[in-house]
C-alpha positions in Angstrom: -118.5 102.3 -2.8 -114.6 101.6 -3.5 -114.1 103.0 -7.1 -113.1 100.2 -9.3 -110.1 100.5 -11.8 -110.3 100.2 -15.2 -107.9 100.1 -18.7 -108.8 101.8 -21.1 -107.0 102.0 -24.6 -107.6 103.6 -27.8 -105.8 104.4 -31.4 -106.1 108.0 -32.8 -107.6 108.2 -36.4 -107.7 111.8 -36.6 -105.3 113.6 -34.5 -106.1 117.1 -33.5 -105.2 119.8 -31.0 -107.4 119.2 -28.0 -108.4 115.6 -28.4 -106.5 114.5 -25.5 -108.7 117.5 -23.5 -111.9 116.4 -25.0 -111.6 112.7 -23.6 -110.6 114.1 -20.6 -113.3 116.2 -20.0 -116.0 113.4 -21.2 -114.1 111.2 -18.2 -114.7 114.1 -16.1 -118.4 114.4 -16.6 -118.8 111.0 -16.2 -117.1 111.2 -12.7 -114.3 108.8 -13.9 -111.2 109.6 -12.6 -108.0 109.4 -14.7 -105.0 107.6 -12.6 -102.3 107.1 -15.1 -102.5 108.1 -19.0 -99.4 107.6 -21.5 -98.7 106.8 -25.1 -98.8 102.7 -25.2 -98.0 102.1 -29.2 -97.7 104.3 -32.1 -100.8 106.4 -32.5 -102.5 104.5 -29.5 -102.9 105.8 -25.8 -103.7 103.7 -22.3 -105.6 105.2 -19.4 -105.9 103.6 -16.0 -109.2 104.9 -14.9 -111.3 105.0 -11.8 -115.2 104.4 -12.0 -117.9 104.0 -8.9 -119.7 101.5 -10.8 -119.9 99.2 -14.2 -122.7 101.8 -15.8 -120.3 104.7 -16.0 -118.0 102.3 -17.9 -120.8 101.5 -20.4 -121.7 105.0 -20.6 -118.4 105.8 -21.3 -117.6 103.1 -24.2 -120.7 104.0 -26.1 -119.8 107.7 -26.3 -116.5 106.6 -27.5 -117.9 104.3 -30.1 -119.8 107.2 -31.9 -116.1 109.9 -32.0 -114.8 109.4 -35.4 -111.5 110.8 -34.0 -110.6 107.5 -32.2 -111.1 103.7 -31.9 -111.6 101.9 -28.9 -109.3 99.1 -28.5 -109.5 97.8 -25.3 -111.8 98.8 -22.2 -111.5 96.0 -19.2 -110.1 95.2 -16.2 -106.5 96.1 -16.4 -103.8 93.3 -16.4 -100.1 93.1 -15.4 -99.3 94.1 -19.3 -101.5 97.1 -19.3 -100.4 98.6 -16.2 -96.7 98.0 -17.1 -97.5 99.5 -20.7 -99.2 102.7 -19.0 -95.9 103.0 -16.7 -93.1 102.3 -19.4 -95.1 103.6 -22.6 -94.8 100.5 -24.2 -96.3 96.9 -24.2 -94.1 94.1 -23.4 -93.4 91.6 -26.5 -95.4 88.4 -26.0 -94.8 85.5 -28.4 -97.5 84.7 -30.8 -97.9 81.2 -30.3 -96.9 80.8 -26.6 -98.5 83.5 -24.7 -96.8 82.6 -21.3 -93.5 83.6 -23.1 -92.3 87.1 -22.9 -89.4 88.3 -24.6 -86.8 91.4 -23.8 -83.8 92.6 -25.2 -80.7 94.0 -22.9 -81.9 97.5 -23.3 -85.1 97.1 -21.6 -83.5 95.6 -18.4 -85.8 98.5 -16.4 -89.0 97.0 -18.1 -87.8 93.4 -17.2 -86.9 94.3 -13.4 -90.6 95.8 -13.1 -92.1 93.0 -14.8 -90.4 90.2 -12.8 -91.1 92.3 -9.5 -94.7 92.1 -10.3 -94.9 88.8 -10.7 -92.6 87.9 -7.7 -95.5 89.8 -5.2 -97.9 87.6 -6.2 -98.8 85.1 -3.7 -98.2 81.3 -3.8 -96.3 79.0 -6.2 -95.4 80.3 -9.3 -92.3 79.0 -11.7 -90.8 81.0 -14.0 -88.6 80.1 -16.6 -85.5 82.4 -18.1 -83.7 81.9 -21.3 -81.0 83.8 -22.4 -76.8 83.3 -23.6 -74.3 84.1 -20.6 -73.9 87.4 -19.5 -76.7 89.0 -20.6 -78.1 89.6 -17.3 -80.5 87.3 -16.3 -79.4 86.5 -12.8 -78.9 90.2 -12.3 -82.0 90.9 -13.3 -83.6 88.5 -11.1 -81.6 89.8 -8.0 -83.0 93.1 -8.9 -86.4 92.0 -9.4 -86.3 90.5 -5.9 -85.4 93.5 -4.2 -88.0 95.7 -6.0 -90.8 93.2 -4.7 -88.8 93.0 -0.8 -88.2 89.1 -1.3 -85.4 87.4 -0.1 -83.5 85.3 -2.9 -81.7 82.0 -2.0 -79.6 80.3 -5.0 -80.4 76.8 -4.8 -77.5 76.6 -7.9 -76.1 79.6 -9.6 -72.6 80.5 -11.4 -73.1 84.5 -9.9 -69.8 84.4 -8.5 -68.7 80.7 -7.9 -70.3 77.6 -8.8 -73.2 77.1 -5.8 -74.9 73.8 -5.7 -77.2 73.9 -2.2 -77.8 70.1 -1.0 -80.2 71.5 2.2 -81.4 74.7 3.8 -81.7 75.8 7.0 -85.0 75.8 8.7 -86.1 79.5 8.2 -85.1 79.3 4.1 -88.3 77.2 3.9 -90.1 79.8 3.7 -92.8 80.6 1.3 -91.9 84.5 1.1 -88.3 83.8 -0.1 -87.8 83.5 -3.8 -85.6 80.5 -5.0 -83.0 80.6 -7.7 -81.9 77.7 -9.7 -79.3 77.1 -12.6 -81.0 74.5 -15.3 -77.6 73.6 -16.3 -75.4 73.5 -13.0 -78.5 71.6 -11.7 -78.5 69.1 -14.2 -74.5 69.1 -15.1 -73.0 69.2 -11.7 -75.4 68.4 -8.8 -76.2 65.1 -6.7 -79.3 63.5 -5.9 -79.5 65.3 -2.7 -79.5 68.1 -4.6 -82.4 67.3 -6.6 -84.6 66.1 -3.4 -84.0 69.6 -2.0 -85.3 70.7 -5.6 -88.4 68.4 -5.2 -89.1 69.9 -1.4 -89.0 73.9 -3.2 -90.7 72.8 -6.0 -93.6 72.1 -3.6 -93.5 74.9 -1.4 -96.0 77.8 -2.3 -93.6 80.1 -3.3 -92.0 81.3 -6.6 -89.4 79.7 -8.0 -87.0 80.8 -10.8 -85.0 78.6 -13.2 -82.4 79.8 -15.5 -82.3 77.8 -18.8 -85.5 75.9 -18.2 -84.8 73.8 -21.5 -81.9 72.6 -20.2 -83.6 71.8 -16.6 -86.6 70.2 -17.9 -84.6 67.6 -20.4 -82.8 66.2 -17.3 -85.8 66.0 -14.8 -89.4 64.9 -14.2 -90.5 68.8 -15.0 -91.6 69.9 -18.3 -92.4 73.4 -20.0 -96.3 72.8 -19.2 -94.9 73.3 -15.4 -93.9 76.8 -15.5 -96.5 79.7 -15.3 -94.2 82.4 -17.3 -91.0 81.8 -19.6 -88.9 85.1 -19.9 -86.6 85.4 -22.7 -83.3 87.8 -22.8 -81.2 88.3 -25.5 -78.4 91.3 -26.5 -80.5 92.4 -29.5 -83.8 91.2 -31.0 -82.2 88.9 -33.3 -79.9 87.1 -30.9 -80.3 83.2 -31.0 -80.6 81.4 -27.9 -78.5 78.5 -28.3 -76.9 76.1 -25.7 -73.6 74.8 -28.0 -71.7 77.4 -26.2 -71.7 75.5 -23.0 -70.1 72.4 -24.2 -67.8 74.6 -26.3 -66.3 76.4 -23.5 -67.1 73.9 -20.5 -68.4 76.6 -18.9 -69.7 74.5 -16.4 -67.2 72.4 -15.6 -66.1 73.6 -12.4 -62.6 74.2 -13.4 -62.6 77.8 -14.1 -64.7 78.5 -10.8 -64.4 77.2 -7.4 -67.6 75.2 -6.0 -69.7 76.2 -3.1 -71.3 73.1 -1.8 -73.8 73.1 1.2 
């Protein structure tokens, strides 16, 4: 029988030398293997473990609950956030009210790229929005995550080099293994109806789509924020406010500062 992976997280109540060794020995006596272990928060440790059956985990939980040195916080099949917490030593911040919104700052670009790469690897339709001020690293992070996920990325609309607005794709680009990147401001401020016909075709593909500036995108289209599976917010620092006033003030997307690529 194949072993099943579990996530165990506990909080240290009484820290003492040898505590981790005791827990490791307990797992060994129950024939449970440790895959990865790391601190995931102040005073907390997270472990990815392998067990042959659920009874092993029930026995483990029962024994751990008798220990006064630790408190079991989670013991479950690992979620994406659990895996990343063990890998990077911290949990990704999630909005308390909107569970599909995840927040990052620029110093955490490595974690962000890893998080998005894991999302991009999942099969089927997935719509991801990314908010952030200009030059914070949104597009670059999406491209880097595409490389990590071994996905080919296609700019449907973008301002990364020059303003790109696609009106059509060639035949082999209609591929569910491709990742489609749209800039919500460019698509709504500068694009034609032919471009929007292409956007609707892409939205129907069972593939990953990433929309920068999703709030502007939904204001000017038939799509809503409820259509998004994940919303990612990227800031230069934790207190930065994401606002779109600078777009109108600086006329960043008028086409005067950048040449246009139309396909």
